[in-house]
C-alpha positions, 0 to 999 in steps of 0.5 A: 140718334142721341141728342145732347145739349152742350154748354160751352164757356168761351173767351169773347174773341172775334170769330170764336163762334165761327171756329166752334161751328167750324169744328162741328162742320169739319167733324161731320156733326150737325148743329140742331140748335145754337144760341150765344150771348155774353155772360156777366163778365164781358170777357166770356160768352156762353154758347149753347149747342144742341147736337146729336150722335149715334150713341153716348160715346159719340156725344162724349167725343163731340164734347171732348173735341170742343173742350180741346179748342184754344178759346174754350174755357169749359164745355159741359153736357147738360143732363135733362134731369139736372138742367133748365131748357128754354126756347123763344119763338115768335109766330106771325099768324094771319088773323082778321077780326073773325079769327082774332078771338080764336088766336087770342084764346090759343095764346092765353092757353099757353101764356103767350104774349101778343107782341103786334096786331095788324089788320090782317095778322098778329105776332105772338111770343112764347117762351118755354121748353121745346115740347111747349113750343111744339104744342103751341105751334101745332095748335096754331096750325089751324090758322095760317102761319105766315112766319116762325122764328125760333131762337133755339134752346138756351140752358143752364144747370139747376142749383148752385153750380157756377161758371168756371171763369179765369177772371171774376164774374 
């Protein structure tokens, strides 16, 4: 299986995210990760989807099908060597007075932020690439993880490539 990251610029209309996700469902493609947000122009939304296909041809077919949709302004495949990928994770870890310094030490190694401290738990926030997030979670496995929330990958091309919008940014 080959994984692909699609950056999809869509018109910001009601139900557009549902229609894009529905295309994946109808075609039998799995969405591994999805994130969406309004761009600098409120008429447009950027959707980042991580999906996979059997080979490069499957991934290109997925991109072409998305690009044909009415609400889609642009759909790009983001190559790993030409793009920046980031993910946010919030982790709630069981932590009492005895284990708190150890959890803080792991957080410091990864430059994670301590968001909340309660008598029996801590909430940590980390932003980084998928491998950094996975390594962070692996080290926290030594503690009791109570909850993990991951945003999924968001991404953009490096350099000066601009969004293709039909209206001004």
